[in-house]
Structure formats: C-alpha cells, structure tokens
N, C-alpha and C positions, 0 to 999 in steps of 0.2 A: 504493500500499500503505499503511496506517495505521500510524503509528509505535507506537500503543497496542497494537496487536496482536503486538508482540514478545514480550511477556512470557509467553505461554503458552509460548513456546520456552524462555524463561528458566526456567520452572517445571520444564522437563524436562531440561535440560542437565545438572542435578545427577545426574539418573539415567542419562542416555544422550547422545549427542551427535547433533544433527540440523541440519537446515537449514530455512530458513523462507523464505517468498518469494511473489512474485507468479507469474502464470502464465508458462509458458515460451513460447519463440517459437511463434507461430501460435495462441497461446490468444485467447479473446475478452476484449477490454479490459474492465477491471472496472466501467467506467461503464454497460455494457450488460448484463454478466453478473452478476446478483445474485441473492441468494437471502434473502428475508425482509428486503430493504433492506440487507443487507451484501454487499459486494462479495466475488466469488470470491477476488479477488487478496487482499483484507483477511483473509479466511478462512484462505487458505493461510499468510499471515504468522503468524497466531495459531497454527495447526497446527504450524508450524515451531518456533516458540518452545516449545510445549508439549513437542513432540518432542525438542528438544534437552535440555530439563530433564530429561525421563524418562530420558535416557541417562545424564546425570549422576549420578543417585541410585544406580544399582548400581555405577557406577565408583567413587564415594566410599566405598560399602559395601565393595567389594572392597579398597580400600586401607586400610580399618580395621584389616586383619590383614596383618603383615608376611610374606613367604615364610619358610618353615620351614628354612632353611639354617643357622639359628643366626647369621647375620650381624648384625653390630651396626648395619647400616644400616636406614633407615626406608622405608617405603611412601610414596606421594606425599602422601598426605593425613595419615597417623598417623606418629608417631615409631616407631622400631623395637622390636619386641616379641620380643626375643631374650634368652636366659639368658646368652649369650656376653658376656664383658666387652668394651665397645667401647673404641676409642681416645679417651681422654678428653681429650686434650691439645689437640684442635682441629687435628690434623694433616690436611691435604687428602688425600682418599683417593678418587681418581677422580671428582672433582667433588662430594664430599660431605664435610662437617666435622662431627664430633659432640663434644658437651661434656657432662660430667656431674661437678659440677652445671653449670647453664646459665651464660653469660657474666656474668651479674648476680651468681652466687654465691648463688642461693637454696636453701635445703635442700630436699632430695627434688625435684630438678629435673633435667631434660635439655634440651638444645637441640641441634637438627639443623639445618644449612644446606645447602641444595641450590644448586648453581650451574649456569650454563648451559655451562660449560667445565669440562674435567677438572683445570685448573689452579687452580680455586677463586678466580677473579677476578670474574665477573660474577653476583651474587647473584640467585637465582630465588625461593627459599622460605626463610623463617626460622622454624622452628616450635619454640615453647617450651611445655613441659608441666611442671606442678607437681602432684605427687600427694599425697593424704592417705589413709593407711590407715584404714579404718572397721572392718574385723575381719581375721582371718586369710584371709578368701576374699572380701573385697570392698574396694573403693578408689573414690575420687572423684579425678578428674584436670581440672585447670583447662588448657585448651589453647588457644594462641593462635597462629595461623599468618599471617605477614605475606608478601604476594606481591608480587614485584618485576617490572616490565616490563624488558626487556633494556636495559642501559645506564642504568638509573635506580636512584637511591639512596632515592627516596621510594616507600613501598608504594602500589601501585595498589589494593589491596584487603585487607581484614584479616578473617579468619575467627576468631570466638571462639566456644568449646563448653565445656560442661560435661559431663564424660563420667563415667559410672557403671558399674563392673564388678561382677558378682556371681558367685558359683559359679566362682571363679577361683584360680589360684595365681600368685604374682608372683616375679619375680627381683629382684636387688638394685637395679635402677633403676625398679621400679614397673611394669614391663611384664608383662602377663599371658602366662603360658607357654602358646604356641599348641597344643602336642601335648596339653595336658590339656583344652582346650576352656574357654569361658566365656560368659557372657551379658553383653551391652554395650547401654547405651542413652545417647543424648546429646541435648542441646537446644543450639541455637547459631543465630548469625547471620552472614551476609556483609555486611560493611560497606564500600561504595565511596566513596571521597572523604569518609570520616567519617560517612556516612549509611547507617543500617540499610537495606539494599537487599534481601536475601533471608533470610528466616526458614525454617529446616529442621530438623526433629527426625527421629530414627530409632531403631531398635533393631537389633541384629544378634546371632544365636545361632550359636556355633560347637561342634559336637560334638568330643568326644575323637577323637584320630586313631586309624585302623586301618590299620596298614600305611602306604601312601603316599598314602592319600586320607582324606578326612572329608566330612561334610556341613555346610551352613550354611544360614541362611535370614535374611531381614530384611524390614522394612517401613519407610517413611518417608513423610513429608508436609511439604510447604512452600508458600510463595508469596511473591510480589514485594511487599514493604511499600510502596514508593513508587508503583508502577504507572507508566502512561504515559497522558496525555490522560484522566485520571479513571477509568482501568480498572486492575484488578489481575488477575493470573493465578496459578493455583496448581496443585498436583498431589497426588495420594496413590498411592502404589505399594507393591508387594508382591512379594517373592521367596520364594515359599512353601518352596522347597527347592532347593539347588544343590550342586554338588560342587567340592571344592577337591583338587587333584592336585599332588603333588611329582613333577617331571619328572627323568629321568635326569641332566640337567645342573645340577640344583639349583633351577631356576626353578620357579614355581608357577602353575598355571593354574586360575582360577576360571571355571565354567560355570553358567549358570542362565538362566531366562526371568523377566524382569521385566514384571509386569501392572500395570495402574492406570487411573486416571482423571484428566483435566484439567478444570479449573474456570475460571470467570471471573465477576467481579463488579465492584462499585464499590470503590474505595479504602477499607479498613477492613472490608470485609465478610467476609474470610475469616480463619479462625482455625484453630489447630491443637488438637484434642481429644486428651487423653492417657487410655489405658486401662491394663489390667493388663499387665505385661511378661511376654513369652514366655520360656520355658526350654527349649523342645524344638521340633524341626522335624517336619513342616511346620507353618508358622504358619497358622492359619485366621482368628484374629481379631487383626488388627493392633493394636499398642500405640498408634500414632500415625495419625490420620485427619484429613481437612480438613472443616471446617464452614463453611457459608455459600457464596454464589456459586450460580452456575448450571453444571450439568454441560456441558461443552464435547464430551467424546468420551472414548474409552478407547485404550489402547495395549497392545500385546504384543510385547516386545523380547527376543528370544534373544541372549545376550551371551557372549563369551569374552574374557577379560583375563588376559595372562600377566605375571607380575613376575619380575625378576631382580635378586637383591639389593636389594629393595625398589623398584626402578624400573619403571614399566610400559614393557613392551617390545613388546606386541602386543594391539591391541584389534580385535576383529571382530564386526561385527552384520550379519547376512545376512537380507534381505527382513523386516524388522520391520514390523508394521502399526500405524499411528499414527491420531492424530485425523484425522477425516474421510476415511479411506481412504488416506491417503498411505503411501508405502512408503520405508522407511530403509534404507541400506547404509552400513556403515562399514569402512574398511580401514587398514591400518598400512603405511607405507613403510618397511621395515626396513633399506633401504640408507642411510637418514638416521639421525642420532643423536637421541635422545629430546627434547632442547631445541629441535629444529628446529621452526619454525612449522608446517612442512607434514609434520610426522611421522605425524599421524593426519588422515584426510580422511573426509569424509561427505557423501552426496548424498541429498536428499529429492525424490522423484519421485511424480507422480500421472498416472495413464493414459499412462504411457509418456513423459511430459514433465518436464523437471527444473524443480522448483520453487525449490530453493535449494541451495547448497553450503557447506561450512565446512571450515577447516583450523585445526588446533590442535596444540601440542606436548604432550608427556607430561604436563604440569601442568594441562591444560585450559585454556590461554590461546591465544587466536586471534581469527579473524574469521570471521563469517558474511556470506554474500552472497546476496541476493535476485536470482534470474535475471532476472525480468522488468524491474526498474528498475536493477539494478547497485547498489542501496543496501547499504552494509555496516554491521554491528554487531559491537561488541566483546564478546568473550567471555572472561571472567575465571573461573578455578576451576570450569569446567564450566557456568557460567551466563552467559546473555545478559544484559548489565548495562547496555548503552547503543547 
C-alpha cells in the first residue's frame, strides 16, 4: 500500500471516520491486481483516507453547536454556546474546566479545557476563543484549539480558525444563543508539529428552534497541504438538511446525510473556492468548494451524533457508501468512557472483505489500521495525519 494514498482518507476524516487499507485476507496481491497501473491495494488506501476525512466533516459541523441544555460546557470542537453563566473560576467539573476571561486574561475571551479524566489531570484539549462584536447580530471569533496526546504536555496538533457569525444573538460570553438560530462560517487549518497540514473551510446554518427540534445544514471543503510522496488529497461535502433534536435526558442528537466528492492531485494543485454564504436550508449551492485536482469518487454518509453536556456520547454510521464502492460502518462502545481510545470504532469493507479498521476517542484521536499490511496511521482531530 502506498503511503501517499493515505491522504484521501485524511480528507474525509474531518467529515466522517473511516478506515483505509489494502485488500483483506484472500484478496489478490496488489502486484497483480491493478487498474490503470494503480494497484487495487493502493486505491483502497486512498479510498480509506478519503472516507475517514468525509466522516470528520460532519462530526466537526455537529460540534459547532453545543447541546441546548444551557450548560456552560462546550462541544468537542467549539466552546460552549450557552446563555447560562459558566463556572469562571476554572473549577474542575467532570473533566472540564472553563475560564472567562481565558487564563491569559484577554478581554472578550473564554478558555475551555477538556481532560482525559474526571479529576482534570490529563489535558486533552485546550480551546481559547477571543471574540469581536461587529454589530448587534454579528461577531468574529479567533479560535485556537490545542490537542494533547495522553500524558503529554506538548500539543500534538493545533487547530486555528477565524469564525464569523451573522443573524445571531449573543450571550455575555460571546456565544450565539442556539434557540434563536444563526449562520456561521469559518476558515482554518490544522497544524501538526508546527506545519500546516490540513486546510478546511465550512459554513453552518442553524434555524430557530421549534419545540424540541430544529433544522440545520452545512457544507465544507478541505485538503491536505503537505501531501505524501508528491500527492495531495481533498474533499468537498454538503449536508443539505438535517435535524437537531433535544432528547428527554437533555442530550442532543444531530442526524443528517453527508454527501460529497474526493479529489487527488499534485501538491499545491488544490485550493478552496469561496462563494456566497447561505442563510437558509436546504443548501443547494455550497459556499465552499474545492478547485483543482482529479475527481477520485463520491461518498454518501448517513450519520447520527449525540452530545451530552457538550461531549460526544454516540456516533453511528450505517452502511455509508464511499469512494470506489467501499462501505463504512461506525459504532460507539457506550460501556467505555469518551476519552477511551476505543470509544468509537469503524470498519471499511468492500465486497464483504475488511479493508481497514480504526479506533478513536470522542476527540477524534486514535489509530487507523490497514488490514492487508497491518500498517497503522495516526488520527488527530478526525484527520489522518501520518
């Protein structure tokens, strides 16, 4: 399996979680099973990367909005969006600490730290946001998320974003009030070891709530900026319309189908095109699309994600169709805690044979394993990064 083919999967992990890989047991060796000079095994690796990235995109979009329990806690990727006054002293609350202002004392700021344990000892995520009001209904947020491996004091990756809200109302901490709805767009990147690795932009539209449910939609595009062995991989995806439901226990479930395309090309050949922002669902013309490269294939991913107090507690994907006809299934082991590296598991299959598997925690950190070779790849923040 060619290492270069990993990045299509990386392009998808942002929107979905998938596995990549070589053929399963009993498959024809890639040296003899080729299509257009590219081994089937290599193609499967590309498909897996693309698939994983496709999963990540909706997951990140889901976490753009916190649950509606008016909890001061935040979702995995975005700080809390609640009008309730959080504990601003930094007191540990079931593995989460919240500061307003941030620990640096910046004006108009918050900082939320997520830990691997309920005692707030092992830091997993450190998210700082500094907001600037641009009108009574709009705001710009500079957001930085540092991601730490277990037992490490050095960030494994850093995500930086510029987020813009319009048609929104805000609480005293600069969070949009979820029940009133809003339109959100962001541009950003994921840096691994100080190097810009993934570029990803997206928009998110949330309608005002009606009872215990509301509708949402989003689109995104991204690519791997560094590539592997001279190739880069990217994706563009669309959630035309989905449903956000507040459950009886206070958790929130997001359900939708994520569709899109995967691309490949030489390093530097991909870029993100920006169009007009959408303000209503369903989205027919995405704000963000990918330019350049060659179409690799398409994906269709039905996804359900449940958050409780801002923490991802259940991610389910059933028989998603991916690039090159692969099938993806993702489940959650609810007997484990969200920080466990086997909390979420995924399997990529083709013609009944397992192509690859992956395991990640609720933060989207874990390992992808190619079945045919046993080769493993690191997943950070829902992206295959190395």
